[in-house]
C-alpha positions, 0 to 999 in steps of 0.5 A: 526513448521519449516516445516510449514514456506513457504519461497516464502511467507515469501520472498514475504512479506519481499520484499513488506515491504521493497520496500513499506517502501522506497516509503514514503520518496521517494515521499517526495523527489519527491514532492519537484519538482513535483505536486502530480498529475505529480508525480503519473503520471510519476510514473505510466507511468514508471511502465506501460512501464516496464510492457508493455515490460514484457507483450510482452516478456511473451506473457500476454493475455488481460482480458475478455471484461466483466471484464474490467469495474471492473478491471478499477475500481480496478485500479483506486482505487488501484493506481490512488486514492491511490497514488494521495491521498498519495502524497497530504497527504505527502505535510503536514505530514512526511513520517514516519507519512504517513507510520504509517497511511497507516498501518491501511490498514489491519484493513480496509481490515479486516473490508470490508472482514467482511462486504462484504464476511461475514468473521469472525473478532472475539473478538481479531479482533474487539479489535485490530481494536479499538486500531488501531483507537485509535492510529490513533486518538492519532496521529491526535490529538498530531502529530504536532503543526500545528494541522489543516494542519496535520489533513487534511494531515491525513485524505487524507492518510486515504482515500488513505489507505481505497481505497487501502484496497478496492482494496486488498479485491476485487482483490482476485477473478480476481487473481484466474482467471488471476494470480497475474502477469497479474491482477497486470498488468491490474490494474496498466495500468488501474490506469495509464489510469486515470492518463492521465488527468493530462498529460498537463504540465508534459513535462515542470515539467520534464525539470524543475526538478533536475535530481536526483529528476526525478530519484527518480521517476523513482525508484518509478515507477519501484520498489515500484510501480511494484514489491510489488504489484506483491509480495502482489498479490502472497501472496493474491492468496495463503493466502487471502486478510486479511492475505496478508496484516497482516504483512504490519504494519512493513512497517512503521517501515522500513519507519521510518528508511529509512526516518531518514537516507535519509531525517533526519526526526525525528517523535515527541513523540506523533506521535511515541506513536500513531504509536505504539498503531496503530501497536499493534492494527494491530498486535492484530487484526491478531495474533489470526487469525494466531494462529488459522490457525496454529492449524488447520494446525497442526490438519490436519497433525495429 
């Protein structure tokens, strides 16, 4: 059993989870001084600048001209839409709840893979997806006393999750063609390109914002924006989209812990219950696939 463990893949999963978990409370802090659009723009500008330096050093080639339209679209969905929608959602919901909702990404990813690539989800997959949806519904109904504002935030974050799932599913082909690092660079630059529409007023926002808040965005631009996408792209290129996102349900656990330490957030009982239901659903939807894969690997070794 131990021989089947891939240390690189496990490390990539863990790095993705921790850094993405820290982004949720970081966004809440940044929103205290920046608009959702300016937050995403500055975050992506920082990430793109770092990636340009890396690209020059590593002499990363540009993508083929025929692939640029789809890369722009994937960058728009995976970065522009995802980040802006998540920022807007976190204006009305806590970092912990936002992370719980984003944990539905594996469910969206699996369902999209079934629809577009005819992957088999199986009984356990459908059951887990149904349980996950019930968990989200529980959060929506009982997650806050301010039902209307919370529900709007929940819907927006779910849109972010769906957009990110589309990015994960359709990036696989281009990961094989270009490799994880170059393709992730192309996608982040594409997402930044669309965010440039919100450039007016950014310099004034930086001048008016507290330095500590701006430093948080610098952190978001370098660590949660760049590194997790590299590590997740690496796992996707090795295992496929559904399996690569199968452990992301753990992100909400660490996000809740970081938000509690950093922001003092305490989730309501109904939100925790709904979150647990959602995570159980995601786990069930993926655990059967992992068991089948392990059995197949064992048979191939015999």
